[in-house]
VMD Tcl script that builds the backbone (N, CA, C; Angstrom):
set m [mol new atoms 261]
animate dup $m
set s [atomselect $m all]
$s set {name element resname resid chain x y z} {
  {N N MET 1 A 0.523 -1.181 -0.003}
  {CA C MET 1 A -0.020 0.276 0.341}
  {C C MET 1 A 0.995 0.973 -0.356}
  {N N ARG 2 A 0.571 2.241 -0.938}
  {CA C ARG 2 A 1.134 3.416 -1.476}
  {C C ARG 2 A 1.393 4.410 0.055}
  {N N GLY 3 A 2.495 4.965 0.321}
  {CA C GLY 3 A 1.985 5.886 1.808}
  {C C GLY 3 A 1.250 7.174 1.259}
  {N N LYS 4 A 1.456 8.055 2.312}
  {CA C LYS 4 A 0.094 9.134 2.044}
  {C C LYS 4 A 0.951 10.080 1.134}
  {N N GLN 5 A 0.295 10.262 -0.201}
  {CA C GLN 5 A 1.203 10.873 -1.325}
  {C C GLN 5 A 0.685 12.429 -1.647}
  {N N PHE 6 A -0.499 12.890 -1.003}
  {CA C PHE 6 A -1.015 14.431 -0.907}
  {C C PHE 6 A -1.067 14.418 0.300}
  {N N SER 7 A -0.625 16.277 0.982}
  {CA C SER 7 A -1.085 16.381 2.608}
  {C C SER 7 A -2.963 17.687 2.347}
  {N N GLU 8 A -2.970 17.888 3.214}
  {CA C GLU 8 A -4.493 17.886 3.944}
  {C C GLU 8 A -4.410 19.377 3.263}
  {N N GLU 9 A -3.953 20.282 2.496}
  {CA C GLU 9 A -3.096 22.045 2.266}
  {C C GLU 9 A -3.802 20.978 0.510}
  {N N GLN 10 A -2.642 20.068 0.102}
  {CA C GLN 10 A -3.173 19.912 -1.654}
  {C C GLN 10 A -4.084 19.563 -1.795}
  {N N ILE 11 A -5.135 18.306 -0.721}
  {CA C ILE 11 A -6.087 17.673 -0.944}
  {C C ILE 11 A -7.599 18.997 -1.327}
  {N N ILE 12 A -7.196 20.049 -0.346}
  {CA C ILE 12 A -8.438 21.254 -0.109}
  {C C ILE 12 A -8.962 21.879 -1.179}
  {N N GLY 13 A -6.910 21.834 -1.935}
  {CA C GLY 13 A -6.551 22.957 -3.216}
  {C C GLY 13 A -7.902 22.005 -3.857}
  {N N ILE 14 A -6.933 20.748 -4.703}
  {CA C ILE 14 A -8.216 20.118 -5.477}
  {C C ILE 14 A -9.354 19.928 -5.203}
  {N N LEU 15 A -10.019 20.179 -4.373}
  {CA C LEU 15 A -11.459 20.258 -4.134}
  {C C LEU 15 A -12.129 21.527 -4.537}
  {N N LYS 16 A -11.045 22.741 -4.264}
  {CA C LYS 16 A -11.510 24.045 -4.324}
  {C C LYS 16 A -11.305 23.960 -5.611}
  {N N GLU 17 A -10.529 23.159 -6.858}
  {CA C GLU 17 A -10.470 23.771 -8.338}
  {C C GLU 17 A -11.891 23.280 -8.690}
  {N N ALA 18 A -12.515 21.333 -7.841}
  {CA C ALA 18 A -13.495 20.771 -8.840}
  {C C ALA 18 A -14.693 22.222 -8.004}
  {N N GLU 19 A -14.897 22.819 -7.238}
  {CA C GLU 19 A -15.605 23.289 -6.883}
  {C C GLU 19 A -15.906 24.408 -8.537}
  {N N ALA 20 A -15.417 25.488 -8.920}
  {CA C ALA 20 A -14.482 26.026 -9.358}
  {C C ALA 20 A -15.012 26.238 -10.955}
  {N N GLY 21 A -15.480 24.472 -11.049}
  {CA C GLY 21 A -16.252 23.769 -11.851}
  {C C GLY 21 A -15.499 23.855 -13.052}
  {N N VAL 22 A -14.150 22.890 -12.587}
  {CA C VAL 22 A -12.937 21.541 -13.745}
  {C C VAL 22 A -13.159 20.450 -13.360}
  {N N ALA 23 A -13.794 20.660 -14.906}
  {CA C ALA 23 A -14.477 19.065 -14.792}
  {C C ALA 23 A -13.115 17.611 -13.855}
  {N N LEU 24 A -14.174 16.910 -13.634}
  {CA C LEU 24 A -14.157 16.362 -13.029}
  {C C LEU 24 A -12.484 14.996 -13.817}
  {N N GLY 25 A -13.000 14.730 -14.557}
  {CA C GLY 25 A -11.354 13.564 -15.110}
  {C C GLY 25 A -10.763 14.550 -15.990}
  {N N ASP 26 A -11.063 15.926 -15.541}
  {CA C ASP 26 A -9.383 16.720 -16.593}
  {C C ASP 26 A -8.804 16.419 -14.641}
  {N N LEU 27 A -9.444 17.265 -13.669}
  {CA C LEU 27 A -9.237 17.125 -12.265}
  {C C LEU 27 A -8.004 15.765 -12.036}
  {N N THR 28 A -8.699 14.582 -12.463}
  {CA C THR 28 A -8.703 13.544 -12.158}
  {C C THR 28 A -7.232 12.968 -13.103}
  {N N ARG 29 A -7.640 13.328 -13.986}
  {CA C ARG 29 A -6.133 13.373 -15.452}
  {C C ARG 29 A -4.681 14.232 -14.083}
  {N N LYS 30 A -5.019 15.256 -14.175}
  {CA C LYS 30 A -4.143 16.370 -13.975}
  {C C LYS 30 A -3.753 15.883 -12.745}
  {N N HIS 31 A -3.644 15.399 -11.813}
  {CA C HIS 31 A -3.315 14.898 -10.216}
  {C C HIS 31 A -2.634 13.765 -10.227}
  {N N GLY 32 A -3.141 13.244 -10.798}
  {CA C GLY 32 A -3.271 11.189 -11.007}
  {C C GLY 32 A -3.664 11.009 -9.976}
  {N N ILE 33 A -5.406 10.986 -9.695}
  {CA C ILE 33 A -6.335 9.865 -9.141}
  {C C ILE 33 A -7.254 9.635 -9.276}
  {N N CYS 34 A -8.031 8.700 -8.566}
  {CA C CYS 34 A -9.282 8.248 -9.307}
  {C C CYS 34 A -9.836 8.646 -8.404}
  {N N GLU 35 A -11.172 8.347 -9.279}
  {CA C GLU 35 A -12.586 9.079 -8.987}
  {C C GLU 35 A -12.891 8.544 -7.434}
  {N N GLY 36 A -12.747 7.651 -7.567}
  {CA C GLY 36 A -13.053 7.100 -6.091}
  {C C GLY 36 A -12.272 7.799 -4.778}
  {N N THR 37 A -11.301 7.832 -5.294}
  {CA C THR 37 A -10.670 9.249 -4.125}
  {C C THR 37 A -10.723 10.584 -3.840}
  {N N TYR 38 A -11.035 10.206 -5.726}
  {CA C TYR 38 A -12.262 12.226 -5.420}
  {C C TYR 38 A -12.961 12.203 -4.607}
  {N N TYR 39 A -13.669 11.577 -4.067}
  {CA C TYR 39 A -15.941 11.113 -3.941}
  {C C TYR 39 A -15.267 11.440 -1.902}
  {N N ARG 40 A -13.991 10.378 -2.198}
  {CA C ARG 40 A -13.810 9.673 -0.528}
  {C C ARG 40 A -13.534 11.363 -0.095}
  {N N TRP 41 A -12.678 11.532 -0.909}
  {CA C TRP 41 A -11.763 13.119 0.168}
  {C C TRP 41 A -12.484 14.062 0.088}
  {N N LYS 42 A -13.525 14.150 -1.286}
  {CA C LYS 42 A -14.691 15.577 -0.490}
  {C C LYS 42 A -15.641 14.937 0.164}
  {N N ALA 43 A -15.647 13.494 0.439}
  {CA C ALA 43 A -17.181 13.189 1.805}
  {C C ALA 43 A -16.273 13.537 2.968}
  {N N LYS 44 A -14.617 13.284 3.086}
  {CA C LYS 44 A -14.338 13.971 4.379}
  {C C LYS 44 A -13.486 15.637 4.478}
  {N N TYR 45 A -13.548 16.304 3.654}
  {CA C TYR 45 A -12.859 17.281 3.946}
  {C C TYR 45 A -13.968 18.130 2.964}
  {N N GLY 46 A -15.028 18.015 2.223}
  {CA C GLY 46 A -15.569 18.814 2.007}
  {C C GLY 46 A -16.241 19.848 2.678}
  {N N GLY 47 A -15.839 21.212 1.993}
  {CA C GLY 47 A -16.316 22.089 2.930}
  {C C GLY 47 A -15.927 22.716 4.036}
  {N N LEU 48 A -14.168 22.619 4.228}
  {CA C LEU 48 A -13.452 22.591 4.877}
  {C C LEU 48 A -12.638 23.699 4.528}
  {N N GLU 49 A -12.132 24.588 5.448}
  {CA C GLU 49 A -11.047 25.239 4.693}
  {C C GLU 49 A -9.855 24.712 5.704}
  {N N LEU 50 A -9.286 25.711 5.092}
  {CA C LEU 50 A -7.850 24.938 5.509}
  {C C LEU 50 A -7.431 24.658 7.159}
  {N N SER 51 A -7.648 25.221 8.000}
  {CA C SER 51 A -7.660 25.548 9.358}
  {C C SER 51 A -8.789 24.430 10.351}
  {N N ASP 52 A -9.715 24.729 9.297}
  {CA C ASP 52 A -10.829 23.355 10.175}
  {C C ASP 52 A -9.654 21.934 10.228}
  {N N ALA 53 A -9.240 21.460 8.491}
  {CA C ALA 53 A -8.690 20.312 8.624}
  {C C ALA 53 A -7.069 20.296 9.771}
  {N N LYS 54 A -6.691 21.356 10.220}
  {CA C LYS 54 A -5.798 20.765 10.688}
  {C C LYS 54 A -6.106 20.893 11.734}
  {N N ARG 55 A -7.190 21.348 11.829}
  {CA C ARG 55 A -8.230 20.968 14.078}
  {C C ARG 55 A -8.175 19.636 13.948}
  {N N LEU 56 A -8.857 19.046 12.711}
  {CA C LEU 56 A -9.973 17.593 12.735}
  {C C LEU 56 A -8.315 16.509 12.513}
  {N N ARG 57 A -7.371 16.951 12.381}
  {CA C ARG 57 A -5.964 15.824 12.621}
  {C C ARG 57 A -5.887 16.200 13.575}
  {N N GLN 58 A -6.003 17.496 14.652}
  {CA C GLN 58 A -5.492 16.872 15.824}
  {C C GLN 58 A -6.918 16.168 16.448}
  {N N LEU 59 A -7.930 16.361 16.434}
  {CA C LEU 59 A -8.942 16.174 17.286}
  {C C LEU 59 A -8.379 14.417 16.239}
  {N N GLU 60 A -8.684 13.576 15.486}
  {CA C GLU 60 A -8.593 12.707 15.447}
  {C C GLU 60 A -7.138 12.022 15.655}
  {N N GLN 61 A -6.141 12.755 16.376}
  {CA C GLN 61 A -5.117 12.433 17.066}
  {C C GLN 61 A -5.039 12.037 18.624}
  {N N GLU 62 A -5.755 13.369 18.950}
  {CA C GLU 62 A -6.367 13.328 20.114}
  {C C GLU 62 A -7.153 12.094 20.854}
  {N N ASN 63 A -8.279 11.736 19.418}
  {CA C ASN 63 A -9.452 10.747 20.105}
  {C C ASN 63 A -7.876 8.789 19.516}
  {N N THR 64 A -6.995 8.783 18.688}
  {CA C THR 64 A -6.408 8.037 19.355}
  {C C THR 64 A -5.951 8.290 19.929}
  {N N ARG 65 A -5.420 8.884 21.504}
  {CA C ARG 65 A -5.086 8.787 22.338}
  {C C ARG 65 A -5.731 8.593 22.988}
  {N N LEU 66 A -6.873 8.748 23.501}
  {CA C LEU 66 A -7.547 8.952 24.541}
  {C C LEU 66 A -7.820 7.136 24.479}
  {N N LYS 67 A -8.345 6.701 23.171}
  {CA C LYS 67 A -8.723 5.293 22.822}
  {C C LYS 67 A -6.984 3.605 23.700}
  {N N ARG 68 A -5.960 4.185 23.400}
  {CA C ARG 68 A -5.135 4.012 23.801}
  {C C ARG 68 A -5.121 3.823 25.212}
  {N N LEU 69 A -5.496 4.807 25.962}
  {CA C LEU 69 A -5.444 4.941 27.035}
  {C C LEU 69 A -6.507 4.001 27.960}
  {N N LEU 70 A -7.375 4.151 27.175}
  {CA C LEU 70 A -9.076 3.772 27.749}
  {C C LEU 70 A -8.579 2.082 27.870}
  {N N ALA 71 A -7.771 1.952 26.746}
  {CA C ALA 71 A -7.524 0.000 26.651}
  {C C ALA 71 A -6.449 -0.405 27.531}
  {N N ASP 72 A -5.319 0.552 27.031}
  {CA C ASP 72 A -4.626 0.634 29.666}
  {C C ASP 72 A -5.401 0.303 30.066}
  {N N ALA 73 A -6.338 1.243 30.508}
  {CA C ALA 73 A -6.999 1.019 31.531}
  {C C ALA 73 A -7.837 0.508 31.796}
  {N N MET 74 A -8.432 -0.748 30.643}
  {CA C MET 74 A -9.876 -1.566 30.870}
  {C C MET 74 A -8.806 -2.539 30.942}
  {N N LEU 75 A -7.221 -2.823 30.319}
  {CA C LEU 75 A -6.856 -4.426 30.401}
  {C C LEU 75 A -6.208 -4.202 32.026}
  {N N ASP 76 A -5.778 -2.994 32.456}
  {CA C ASP 76 A -4.962 -2.718 33.718}
  {C C ASP 76 A -6.541 -3.528 35.007}
  {N N LYS 77 A -7.187 -2.482 34.539}
  {CA C LYS 77 A -8.956 -3.100 35.817}
  {C C LYS 77 A -9.187 -4.601 35.007}
  {N N GLN 78 A -8.543 -6.297 33.863}
  {CA C GLN 78 A -8.992 -6.929 34.277}
  {C C GLN 78 A -7.771 -7.349 34.559}
  {N N ILE 79 A -6.702 -6.938 34.694}
  {CA C ILE 79 A -5.556 -8.018 35.067}
  {C C ILE 79 A -5.888 -8.000 37.180}
  {N N LEU 80 A -5.371 -6.559 37.394}
  {CA C LEU 80 A -6.853 -6.940 39.019}
  {C C LEU 80 A -7.219 -7.701 39.121}
  {N N GLN 81 A -8.527 -7.125 38.704}
  {CA C GLN 81 A -9.903 -8.678 38.908}
  {C C GLN 81 A -9.345 -10.012 38.520}
  {N N GLU 82 A -8.512 -10.607 37.762}
  {CA C GLU 82 A -8.086 -11.645 37.730}
  {C C GLU 82 A -7.112 -12.598 38.889}
  {N N THR 83 A -6.740 -11.174 39.601}
  {CA C THR 83 A -5.936 -11.686 40.477}
  {C C THR 83 A -6.003 -11.723 41.619}
  {N N LEU 84 A -7.491 -11.021 42.426}
  {CA C LEU 84 A -8.258 -11.113 43.314}
  {C C LEU 84 A -9.197 -12.112 43.041}
  {N N ARG 85 A -9.807 -12.854 42.116}
  {CA C ARG 85 A -9.514 -13.901 41.987}
  {C C ARG 85 A -9.316 -14.982 42.874}
  {N N ARG 86 A -7.818 -15.181 42.358}
  {CA C ARG 86 A -7.278 -16.261 42.905}
  {C C ARG 86 A -7.168 -16.155 43.778}
  {N N PHE 87 A -7.450 -15.165 44.316}
  {CA C PHE 87 A -7.547 -14.853 46.413}
  {C C PHE 87 A -7.954 -15.127 46.720}
}
mol reanalyze $m
mol bondsrecalc $m
mol representation Tube
mol addrep $m
């Protein structure tokens, strides 16, 4: 699987080109993406400004961190419960 090729700034720029009236076929050829990628980006970043996209990325990172903390806490709780059952 290929790594991330386009930055959020570039993606939002491409979406703004489409909003300006560039034909989808021309846009996808110009940037070397498929229509599925365009529609996926549009679903995620459609209507966002650059600052909104940066905030979205920060929230996703924070959400990932909190999920990891919750998983660790649940694992600790399970270990403690199993330890108490033995005694």
